[in-house]
Chimera marker file (.cmm) of the C-alpha trace (Angstrom):
<marker_set name="trace">
<marker id="1" x="-6.825" y="7.575" z="-13.806" r="1" g="1" b="0" radius="0.5"/>
<marker id="2" x="-6.686" y="9.589" z="-10.729" r="1" g="1" b="0" radius="0.5"/>
<marker id="3" x="-3.426" y="10.979" z="-9.938" r="1" g="1" b="0" radius="0.5"/>
<marker id="4" x="-1.572" y="9.284" z="-7.355" r="1" g="1" b="0" radius="0.5"/>
<marker id="5" x="0.795" y="11.842" z="-4.875" r="1" g="1" b="0" radius="0.5"/>
<marker id="6" x="3.034" y="10.709" z="-1.940" r="1" g="1" b="0" radius="0.5"/>
<marker id="7" x="1.802" y="11.635" z="2.244" r="1" g="1" b="0" radius="0.5"/>
<marker id="8" x="5.191" y="13.759" z="3.367" r="1" g="1" b="0" radius="0.5"/>
<marker id="9" x="3.170" y="16.175" z="5.628" r="1" g="1" b="0" radius="0.5"/>
<marker id="10" x="1.240" y="15.074" z="8.809" r="1" g="1" b="0" radius="0.5"/>
<marker id="11" x="-2.032" y="15.856" z="7.341" r="1" g="1" b="0" radius="0.5"/>
<marker id="12" x="-1.757" y="14.030" z="4.829" r="1" g="1" b="0" radius="0.5"/>
<marker id="13" x="-0.887" y="10.892" z="6.888" r="1" g="1" b="0" radius="0.5"/>
<marker id="14" x="-3.949" y="11.762" z="9.133" r="1" g="1" b="0" radius="0.5"/>
<marker id="15" x="-6.451" y="12.030" z="5.901" r="1" g="1" b="0" radius="0.5"/>
<marker id="16" x="-5.340" y="8.408" z="4.899" r="1" g="1" b="0" radius="0.5"/>
<marker id="17" x="-6.643" y="7.054" z="8.271" r="1" g="1" b="0" radius="0.5"/>
<marker id="18" x="-10.376" y="6.502" z="7.352" r="1" g="1" b="0" radius="0.5"/>
<marker id="19" x="-9.498" y="4.461" z="4.575" r="1" g="1" b="0" radius="0.5"/>
<marker id="20" x="-6.533" y="3.079" z="5.942" r="1" g="1" b="0" radius="0.5"/>
<marker id="21" x="-8.362" y="1.810" z="9.236" r="1" g="1" b="0" radius="0.5"/>
<marker id="22" x="-10.480" y="-0.035" z="6.533" r="1" g="1" b="0" radius="0.5"/>
<marker id="23" x="-7.463" y="-2.452" z="5.667" r="1" g="1" b="0" radius="0.5"/>
<marker id="24" x="-6.005" y="-2.202" z="9.283" r="1" g="1" b="0" radius="0.5"/>
<marker id="25" x="-8.409" y="-1.955" z="11.915" r="1" g="1" b="0" radius="0.5"/>
<marker id="26" x="-6.671" y="-2.194" z="14.805" r="1" g="1" b="0" radius="0.5"/>
<marker id="27" x="-5.392" y="1.220" z="14.165" r="1" g="1" b="0" radius="0.5"/>
<marker id="28" x="-7.572" y="3.950" z="16.894" r="1" g="1" b="0" radius="0.5"/>
<marker id="29" x="-6.624" y="7.054" z="15.648" r="1" g="1" b="0" radius="0.5"/>
<marker id="30" x="-5.503" y="9.112" z="12.826" r="1" g="1" b="0" radius="0.5"/>
<marker id="31" x="-3.163" y="10.039" z="15.526" r="1" g="1" b="0" radius="0.5"/>
<marker id="32" x="-1.844" y="6.649" z="15.922" r="1" g="1" b="0" radius="0.5"/>
<marker id="33" x="-1.540" y="6.338" z="12.381" r="1" g="1" b="0" radius="0.5"/>
<marker id="34" x="0.681" y="9.218" z="12.098" r="1" g="1" b="0" radius="0.5"/>
<marker id="35" x="3.218" y="7.675" z="14.905" r="1" g="1" b="0" radius="0.5"/>
<marker id="36" x="3.543" y="4.270" z="13.367" r="1" g="1" b="0" radius="0.5"/>
<marker id="37" x="4.290" y="6.052" z="10.004" r="1" g="1" b="0" radius="0.5"/>
<marker id="38" x="6.569" y="8.255" z="11.058" r="1" g="1" b="0" radius="0.5"/>
<marker id="39" x="8.613" y="5.854" z="13.148" r="1" g="1" b="0" radius="0.5"/>
<marker id="40" x="8.656" y="3.466" z="9.661" r="1" g="1" b="0" radius="0.5"/>
<marker id="41" x="9.550" y="6.099" z="7.867" r="1" g="1" b="0" radius="0.5"/>
<marker id="42" x="12.523" y="6.330" z="9.655" r="1" g="1" b="0" radius="0.5"/>
<marker id="43" x="13.429" y="3.184" z="10.487" r="1" g="1" b="0" radius="0.5"/>
<marker id="44" x="12.689" y="1.224" z="6.943" r="1" g="1" b="0" radius="0.5"/>
<marker id="45" x="12.018" y="3.716" z="4.485" r="1" g="1" b="0" radius="0.5"/>
<marker id="46" x="8.355" y="3.008" z="4.422" r="1" g="1" b="0" radius="0.5"/>
<marker id="47" x="6.177" y="5.665" z="2.920" r="1" g="1" b="0" radius="0.5"/>
<marker id="48" x="2.577" y="6.212" z="2.171" r="1" g="1" b="0" radius="0.5"/>
<marker id="49" x="0.776" y="7.311" z="-1.296" r="1" g="1" b="0" radius="0.5"/>
<marker id="50" x="-2.473" y="7.777" z="-1.718" r="1" g="1" b="0" radius="0.5"/>
<marker id="51" x="-5.007" y="9.421" z="-4.818" r="1" g="1" b="0" radius="0.5"/>
<marker id="52" x="-8.106" y="11.444" z="-3.958" r="1" g="1" b="0" radius="0.5"/>
<marker id="53" x="-11.879" y="11.556" z="-5.029" r="1" g="1" b="0" radius="0.5"/>
<marker id="54" x="-13.675" y="14.805" z="-4.771" r="1" g="1" b="0" radius="0.5"/>
<marker id="55" x="-11.239" y="16.189" z="-2.112" r="1" g="1" b="0" radius="0.5"/>
<marker id="56" x="-11.200" y="12.768" z="0.728" r="1" g="1" b="0" radius="0.5"/>
<marker id="57" x="-8.468" y="10.088" z="0.088" r="1" g="1" b="0" radius="0.5"/>
<marker id="58" x="-9.791" y="7.630" z="-2.096" r="1" g="1" b="0" radius="0.5"/>
<marker id="59" x="-7.419" y="4.477" z="-1.640" r="1" g="1" b="0" radius="0.5"/>
<marker id="60" x="-3.656" y="4.431" z="0.167" r="1" g="1" b="0" radius="0.5"/>
<marker id="61" x="-0.665" y="2.285" z="0.006" r="1" g="1" b="0" radius="0.5"/>
<marker id="62" x="2.186" y="2.349" z="1.824" r="1" g="1" b="0" radius="0.5"/>
<marker id="63" x="5.608" y="0.889" z="0.758" r="1" g="1" b="0" radius="0.5"/>
<marker id="64" x="8.791" y="0.480" z="0.947" r="1" g="1" b="0" radius="0.5"/>
<marker id="65" x="12.403" y="-0.605" z="-1.304" r="1" g="1" b="0" radius="0.5"/>
<marker id="66" x="14.890" y="-3.001" z="0.228" r="1" g="1" b="0" radius="0.5"/>
<marker id="67" x="17.052" y="-5.743" z="-1.087" r="1" g="1" b="0" radius="0.5"/>
<marker id="68" x="16.288" y="-9.065" z="-1.038" r="1" g="1" b="0" radius="0.5"/>
<marker id="69" x="18.685" y="-11.841" z="-0.928" r="1" g="1" b="0" radius="0.5"/>
<marker id="70" x="16.703" y="-13.980" z="-3.245" r="1" g="1" b="0" radius="0.5"/>
<marker id="71" x="16.081" y="-11.344" z="-5.776" r="1" g="1" b="0" radius="0.5"/>
<marker id="72" x="17.625" y="-8.504" z="-5.128" r="1" g="1" b="0" radius="0.5"/>
<marker id="73" x="16.075" y="-4.982" z="-4.870" r="1" g="1" b="0" radius="0.5"/>
<marker id="74" x="12.260" y="-5.502" z="-4.613" r="1" g="1" b="0" radius="0.5"/>
<marker id="75" x="9.709" y="-2.899" z="-3.979" r="1" g="1" b="0" radius="0.5"/>
<marker id="76" x="7.440" y="-4.656" z="-1.373" r="1" g="1" b="0" radius="0.5"/>
<marker id="77" x="4.029" y="-2.848" z="-0.751" r="1" g="1" b="0" radius="0.5"/>
<marker id="78" x="2.771" y="-3.636" z="2.955" r="1" g="1" b="0" radius="0.5"/>
<marker id="79" x="-0.844" y="-2.148" z="2.875" r="1" g="1" b="0" radius="0.5"/>
<marker id="80" x="-2.668" y="-1.283" z="-0.157" r="1" g="1" b="0" radius="0.5"/>
<marker id="81" x="-6.573" y="-0.679" z="0.537" r="1" g="1" b="0" radius="0.5"/>
<marker id="82" x="-9.525" y="1.637" z="-1.662" r="1" g="1" b="0" radius="0.5"/>
<marker id="83" x="-12.592" y="3.403" z="0.301" r="1" g="1" b="0" radius="0.5"/>
<marker id="84" x="-14.804" y="0.611" z="-0.217" r="1" g="1" b="0" radius="0.5"/>
<marker id="85" x="-17.435" y="2.671" z="-1.540" r="1" g="1" b="0" radius="0.5"/>
<marker id="86" x="-15.327" y="3.739" z="-3.959" r="1" g="1" b="0" radius="0.5"/>
<marker id="87" x="-13.981" y="0.941" z="-5.346" r="1" g="1" b="0" radius="0.5"/>
<marker id="88" x="-13.621" y="-0.322" z="-9.237" r="1" g="1" b="0" radius="0.5"/>
<marker id="89" x="-13.279" y="3.654" z="-9.846" r="1" g="1" b="0" radius="0.5"/>
<marker id="90" x="-9.394" y="2.827" z="-10.867" r="1" g="1" b="0" radius="0.5"/>
<marker id="91" x="-8.220" y="4.344" z="-7.621" r="1" g="1" b="0" radius="0.5"/>
<marker id="92" x="-6.375" y="1.093" z="-6.391" r="1" g="1" b="0" radius="0.5"/>
<marker id="93" x="-5.263" y="0.198" z="-10.546" r="1" g="1" b="0" radius="0.5"/>
<marker id="94" x="-3.899" y="3.818" z="-10.399" r="1" g="1" b="0" radius="0.5"/>
<marker id="95" x="-1.615" y="3.134" z="-7.095" r="1" g="1" b="0" radius="0.5"/>
<marker id="96" x="-0.699" y="0.090" z="-8.313" r="1" g="1" b="0" radius="0.5"/>
<marker id="97" x="0.434" y="1.081" z="-11.812" r="1" g="1" b="0" radius="0.5"/>
<marker id="98" x="1.926" y="3.856" z="-9.986" r="1" g="1" b="0" radius="0.5"/>
<marker id="99" x="4.438" y="1.754" z="-7.609" r="1" g="1" b="0" radius="0.5"/>
<marker id="100" x="5.159" y="-0.472" z="-10.843" r="1" g="1" b="0" radius="0.5"/>
<marker id="101" x="6.726" y="2.656" z="-12.294" r="1" g="1" b="0" radius="0.5"/>
<marker id="102" x="8.562" y="3.833" z="-9.117" r="1" g="1" b="0" radius="0.5"/>
<marker id="103" x="9.804" y="-0.047" z="-8.540" r="1" g="1" b="0" radius="0.5"/>
<marker id="104" x="10.900" y="0.168" z="-12.305" r="1" g="1" b="0" radius="0.5"/>
<marker id="105" x="12.625" y="3.843" z="-11.529" r="1" g="1" b="0" radius="0.5"/>
<marker id="106" x="14.536" y="2.703" z="-8.162" r="1" g="1" b="0" radius="0.5"/>
<marker id="107" x="15.751" y="-0.043" z="-9.961" r="1" g="1" b="0" radius="0.5"/>
<marker id="108" x="13.696" y="-3.027" z="-8.440" r="1" g="1" b="0" radius="0.5"/>
<marker id="109" x="13.700" y="-6.171" z="-9.813" r="1" g="1" b="0" radius="0.5"/>
<marker id="110" x="10.104" y="-7.174" z="-8.156" r="1" g="1" b="0" radius="0.5"/>
<marker id="111" x="6.748" y="-5.915" z="-6.916" r="1" g="1" b="0" radius="0.5"/>
<marker id="112" x="5.975" y="-7.629" z="-4.097" r="1" g="1" b="0" radius="0.5"/>
<marker id="113" x="2.719" y="-8.139" z="-1.688" r="1" g="1" b="0" radius="0.5"/>
<marker id="114" x="0.829" y="-10.415" z="0.821" r="1" g="1" b="0" radius="0.5"/>
<marker id="115" x="-2.876" y="-10.370" z="1.296" r="1" g="1" b="0" radius="0.5"/>
<marker id="116" x="-5.100" y="-11.735" z="3.509" r="1" g="1" b="0" radius="0.5"/>
<marker id="117" x="-6.610" y="-15.101" z="2.689" r="1" g="1" b="0" radius="0.5"/>
<marker id="118" x="-10.115" y="-13.803" z="3.402" r="1" g="1" b="0" radius="0.5"/>
<marker id="119" x="-9.474" y="-11.264" z="1.029" r="1" g="1" b="0" radius="0.5"/>
<marker id="120" x="-10.928" y="-12.662" z="-2.148" r="1" g="1" b="0" radius="0.5"/>
<marker id="121" x="-12.408" y="-9.954" z="-4.017" r="1" g="1" b="0" radius="0.5"/>
<marker id="122" x="-8.249" y="-8.254" z="-3.706" r="1" g="1" b="0" radius="0.5"/>
<marker id="123" x="-6.670" y="-11.115" z="-5.022" r="1" g="1" b="0" radius="0.5"/>
<marker id="124" x="-8.835" y="-10.861" z="-8.111" r="1" g="1" b="0" radius="0.5"/>
<marker id="125" x="-8.061" y="-7.557" z="-8.697" r="1" g="1" b="0" radius="0.5"/>
<marker id="126" x="-4.116" y="-8.607" z="-8.341" r="1" g="1" b="0" radius="0.5"/>
<marker id="127" x="-4.420" y="-11.457" z="-10.634" r="1" g="1" b="0" radius="0.5"/>
<marker id="128" x="-5.826" y="-9.019" z="-13.295" r="1" g="1" b="0" radius="0.5"/>
<marker id="129" x="-3.102" y="-7.065" z="-12.757" r="1" g="1" b="0" radius="0.5"/>
<marker id="130" x="-0.735" y="-9.211" z="-13.636" r="1" g="1" b="0" radius="0.5"/>
<marker id="131" x="0.285" y="-10.582" z="-9.770" r="1" g="1" b="0" radius="0.5"/>
<marker id="132" x="0.869" y="-14.198" z="-9.319" r="1" g="1" b="0" radius="0.5"/>
<marker id="133" x="1.256" y="-16.537" z="-6.412" r="1" g="1" b="0" radius="0.5"/>
<marker id="134" x="4.857" y="-17.097" z="-6.021" r="1" g="1" b="0" radius="0.5"/>
<marker id="135" x="5.319" y="-18.399" z="-2.151" r="1" g="1" b="0" radius="0.5"/>
<marker id="136" x="3.092" y="-18.872" z="0.931" r="1" g="1" b="0" radius="0.5"/>
<marker id="137" x="3.704" y="-16.747" z="4.165" r="1" g="1" b="0" radius="0.5"/>
<marker id="138" x="3.761" y="-18.045" z="7.379" r="1" g="1" b="0" radius="0.5"/>
<marker id="139" x="3.540" y="-16.811" z="11.038" r="1" g="1" b="0" radius="0.5"/>
<marker id="140" x="2.801" y="-17.355" z="14.521" r="1" g="1" b="0" radius="0.5"/>
<marker id="141" x="1.998" y="-14.924" z="17.014" r="1" g="1" b="0" radius="0.5"/>
<marker id="142" x="4.606" y="-14.540" z="20.298" r="1" g="1" b="0" radius="0.5"/>
<link id1="1" id2="2" r="1" g="1" b="0" radius="0.2"/>
<link id1="2" id2="3" r="1" g="1" b="0" radius="0.2"/>
<link id1="3" id2="4" r="1" g="1" b="0" radius="0.2"/>
<link id1="4" id2="5" r="1" g="1" b="0" radius="0.2"/>
<link id1="5" id2="6" r="1" g="1" b="0" radius="0.2"/>
<link id1="6" id2="7" r="1" g="1" b="0" radius="0.2"/>
<link id1="7" id2="8" r="1" g="1" b="0" radius="0.2"/>
<link id1="8" id2="9" r="1" g="1" b="0" radius="0.2"/>
<link id1="9" id2="10" r="1" g="1" b="0" radius="0.2"/>
<link id1="10" id2="11" r="1" g="1" b="0" radius="0.2"/>
<link id1="11" id2="12" r="1" g="1" b="0" radius="0.2"/>
<link id1="12" id2="13" r="1" g="1" b="0" radius="0.2"/>
<link id1="13" id2="14" r="1" g="1" b="0" radius="0.2"/>
<link id1="14" id2="15" r="1" g="1" b="0" radius="0.2"/>
<link id1="15" id2="16" r="1" g="1" b="0" radius="0.2"/>
<link id1="16" id2="17" r="1" g="1" b="0" radius="0.2"/>
<link id1="17" id2="18" r="1" g="1" b="0" radius="0.2"/>
<link id1="18" id2="19" r="1" g="1" b="0" radius="0.2"/>
<link id1="19" id2="20" r="1" g="1" b="0" radius="0.2"/>
<link id1="20" id2="21" r="1" g="1" b="0" radius="0.2"/>
<link id1="21" id2="22" r="1" g="1" b="0" radius="0.2"/>
<link id1="22" id2="23" r="1" g="1" b="0" radius="0.2"/>
<link id1="23" id2="24" r="1" g="1" b="0" radius="0.2"/>
<link id1="24" id2="25" r="1" g="1" b="0" radius="0.2"/>
<link id1="25" id2="26" r="1" g="1" b="0" radius="0.2"/>
<link id1="26" id2="27" r="1" g="1" b="0" radius="0.2"/>
<link id1="27" id2="28" r="1" g="1" b="0" radius="0.2"/>
<link id1="28" id2="29" r="1" g="1" b="0" radius="0.2"/>
<link id1="29" id2="30" r="1" g="1" b="0" radius="0.2"/>
<link id1="30" id2="31" r="1" g="1" b="0" radius="0.2"/>
<link id1="31" id2="32" r="1" g="1" b="0" radius="0.2"/>
<link id1="32" id2="33" r="1" g="1" b="0" radius="0.2"/>
<link id1="33" id2="34" r="1" g="1" b="0" radius="0.2"/>
<link id1="34" id2="35" r="1" g="1" b="0" radius="0.2"/>
<link id1="35" id2="36" r="1" g="1" b="0" radius="0.2"/>
<link id1="36" id2="37" r="1" g="1" b="0" radius="0.2"/>
<link id1="37" id2="38" r="1" g="1" b="0" radius="0.2"/>
<link id1="38" id2="39" r="1" g="1" b="0" radius="0.2"/>
<link id1="39" id2="40" r="1" g="1" b="0" radius="0.2"/>
<link id1="40" id2="41" r="1" g="1" b="0" radius="0.2"/>
<link id1="41" id2="42" r="1" g="1" b="0" radius="0.2"/>
<link id1="42" id2="43" r="1" g="1" b="0" radius="0.2"/>
<link id1="43" id2="44" r="1" g="1" b="0" radius="0.2"/>
<link id1="44" id2="45" r="1" g="1" b="0" radius="0.2"/>
<link id1="45" id2="46" r="1" g="1" b="0" radius="0.2"/>
<link id1="46" id2="47" r="1" g="1" b="0" radius="0.2"/>
<link id1="47" id2="48" r="1" g="1" b="0" radius="0.2"/>
<link id1="48" id2="49" r="1" g="1" b="0" radius="0.2"/>
<link id1="49" id2="50" r="1" g="1" b="0" radius="0.2"/>
<link id1="50" id2="51" r="1" g="1" b="0" radius="0.2"/>
<link id1="51" id2="52" r="1" g="1" b="0" radius="0.2"/>
<link id1="52" id2="53" r="1" g="1" b="0" radius="0.2"/>
<link id1="53" id2="54" r="1" g="1" b="0" radius="0.2"/>
<link id1="54" id2="55" r="1" g="1" b="0" radius="0.2"/>
<link id1="55" id2="56" r="1" g="1" b="0" radius="0.2"/>
<link id1="56" id2="57" r="1" g="1" b="0" radius="0.2"/>
<link id1="57" id2="58" r="1" g="1" b="0" radius="0.2"/>
<link id1="58" id2="59" r="1" g="1" b="0" radius="0.2"/>
<link id1="59" id2="60" r="1" g="1" b="0" radius="0.2"/>
<link id1="60" id2="61" r="1" g="1" b="0" radius="0.2"/>
<link id1="61" id2="62" r="1" g="1" b="0" radius="0.2"/>
<link id1="62" id2="63" r="1" g="1" b="0" radius="0.2"/>
<link id1="63" id2="64" r="1" g="1" b="0" radius="0.2"/>
<link id1="64" id2="65" r="1" g="1" b="0" radius="0.2"/>
<link id1="65" id2="66" r="1" g="1" b="0" radius="0.2"/>
<link id1="66" id2="67" r="1" g="1" b="0" radius="0.2"/>
<link id1="67" id2="68" r="1" g="1" b="0" radius="0.2"/>
<link id1="68" id2="69" r="1" g="1" b="0" radius="0.2"/>
<link id1="69" id2="70" r="1" g="1" b="0" radius="0.2"/>
<link id1="70" id2="71" r="1" g="1" b="0" radius="0.2"/>
<link id1="71" id2="72" r="1" g="1" b="0" radius="0.2"/>
<link id1="72" id2="73" r="1" g="1" b="0" radius="0.2"/>
<link id1="73" id2="74" r="1" g="1" b="0" radius="0.2"/>
<link id1="74" id2="75" r="1" g="1" b="0" radius="0.2"/>
<link id1="75" id2="76" r="1" g="1" b="0" radius="0.2"/>
<link id1="76" id2="77" r="1" g="1" b="0" radius="0.2"/>
<link id1="77" id2="78" r="1" g="1" b="0" radius="0.2"/>
<link id1="78" id2="79" r="1" g="1" b="0" radius="0.2"/>
<link id1="79" id2="80" r="1" g="1" b="0" radius="0.2"/>
<link id1="80" id2="81" r="1" g="1" b="0" radius="0.2"/>
<link id1="81" id2="82" r="1" g="1" b="0" radius="0.2"/>
<link id1="82" id2="83" r="1" g="1" b="0" radius="0.2"/>
<link id1="83" id2="84" r="1" g="1" b="0" radius="0.2"/>
<link id1="84" id2="85" r="1" g="1" b="0" radius="0.2"/>
<link id1="85" id2="86" r="1" g="1" b="0" radius="0.2"/>
<link id1="86" id2="87" r="1" g="1" b="0" radius="0.2"/>
<link id1="87" id2="88" r="1" g="1" b="0" radius="0.2"/>
<link id1="88" id2="89" r="1" g="1" b="0" radius="0.2"/>
<link id1="89" id2="90" r="1" g="1" b="0" radius="0.2"/>
<link id1="90" id2="91" r="1" g="1" b="0" radius="0.2"/>
<link id1="91" id2="92" r="1" g="1" b="0" radius="0.2"/>
<link id1="92" id2="93" r="1" g="1" b="0" radius="0.2"/>
<link id1="93" id2="94" r="1" g="1" b="0" radius="0.2"/>
<link id1="94" id2="95" r="1" g="1" b="0" radius="0.2"/>
<link id1="95" id2="96" r="1" g="1" b="0" radius="0.2"/>
<link id1="96" id2="97" r="1" g="1" b="0" radius="0.2"/>
<link id1="97" id2="98" r="1" g="1" b="0" radius="0.2"/>
<link id1="98" id2="99" r="1" g="1" b="0" radius="0.2"/>
<link id1="99" id2="100" r="1" g="1" b="0" radius="0.2"/>
<link id1="100" id2="101" r="1" g="1" b="0" radius="0.2"/>
<link id1="101" id2="102" r="1" g="1" b="0" radius="0.2"/>
<link id1="102" id2="103" r="1" g="1" b="0" radius="0.2"/>
<link id1="103" id2="104" r="1" g="1" b="0" radius="0.2"/>
<link id1="104" id2="105" r="1" g="1" b="0" radius="0.2"/>
<link id1="105" id2="106" r="1" g="1" b="0" radius="0.2"/>
<link id1="106" id2="107" r="1" g="1" b="0" radius="0.2"/>
<link id1="107" id2="108" r="1" g="1" b="0" radius="0.2"/>
<link id1="108" id2="109" r="1" g="1" b="0" radius="0.2"/>
<link id1="109" id2="110" r="1" g="1" b="0" radius="0.2"/>
<link id1="110" id2="111" r="1" g="1" b="0" radius="0.2"/>
<link id1="111" id2="112" r="1" g="1" b="0" radius="0.2"/>
<link id1="112" id2="113" r="1" g="1" b="0" radius="0.2"/>
<link id1="113" id2="114" r="1" g="1" b="0" radius="0.2"/>
<link id1="114" id2="115" r="1" g="1" b="0" radius="0.2"/>
<link id1="115" id2="116" r="1" g="1" b="0" radius="0.2"/>
<link id1="116" id2="117" r="1" g="1" b="0" radius="0.2"/>
<link id1="117" id2="118" r="1" g="1" b="0" radius="0.2"/>
<link id1="118" id2="119" r="1" g="1" b="0" radius="0.2"/>
<link id1="119" id2="120" r="1" g="1" b="0" radius="0.2"/>
<link id1="120" id2="121" r="1" g="1" b="0" radius="0.2"/>
<link id1="121" id2="122" r="1" g="1" b="0" radius="0.2"/>
<link id1="122" id2="123" r="1" g="1" b="0" radius="0.2"/>
<link id1="123" id2="124" r="1" g="1" b="0" radius="0.2"/>
<link id1="124" id2="125" r="1" g="1" b="0" radius="0.2"/>
<link id1="125" id2="126" r="1" g="1" b="0" radius="0.2"/>
<link id1="126" id2="127" r="1" g="1" b="0" radius="0.2"/>
<link id1="127" id2="128" r="1" g="1" b="0" radius="0.2"/>
<link id1="128" id2="129" r="1" g="1" b="0" radius="0.2"/>
<link id1="129" id2="130" r="1" g="1" b="0" radius="0.2"/>
<link id1="130" id2="131" r="1" g="1" b="0" radius="0.2"/>
<link id1="131" id2="132" r="1" g="1" b="0" radius="0.2"/>
<link id1="132" id2="133" r="1" g="1" b="0" radius="0.2"/>
<link id1="133" id2="134" r="1" g="1" b="0" radius="0.2"/>
<link id1="134" id2="135" r="1" g="1" b="0" radius="0.2"/>
<link id1="135" id2="136" r="1" g="1" b="0" radius="0.2"/>
<link id1="136" id2="137" r="1" g="1" b="0" radius="0.2"/>
<link id1="137" id2="138" r="1" g="1" b="0" radius="0.2"/>
<link id1="138" id2="139" r="1" g="1" b="0" radius="0.2"/>
<link id1="139" id2="140" r="1" g="1" b="0" radius="0.2"/>
<link id1="140" id2="141" r="1" g="1" b="0" radius="0.2"/>
<link id1="141" id2="142" r="1" g="1" b="0" radius="0.2"/>
</marker_set>
C-alpha cells in the first residue's frame, strides 16, 4: 500500500499540480495551485495529502475538517484524484483509507465528498470502498 504524506511545503504543493490538474483542468500552473492552496489552508483549514510512485506524485486529495449542523464534525474531501496513468495501483484506496483513519482520529462523525455526475469510474471506486449516495448537490453560476 502506498504511503500517504501531507503536502506542507510549497514544493510539495507544486509537485501535486500535474495530477490535480487532471481533476481541475481550469488550474493553469503550479503557482496558481500553490496560491489557491495557501489561501484555502489559511481561510478554511484545507490540507493536501498525496502518494508517490517512483518519486512522482501519483494521487492527491484536498480536504478539510469542519462542523455541519446536520451531522456534526465532518472530514470533507474537496478533491481526490489519481494520475490517469497510475489508476488501479492502490493509490486512491491508500488515500481514502488514510482519510477515513484521519477522520476517526479527529473525532469526525462522517467522511463526505461530492463527485461530478460524469465521473462514473470514480463512482464505481467510491461504491467499492463503502461510500453511499446520501444527497444531491445543487448549484448555480453567479
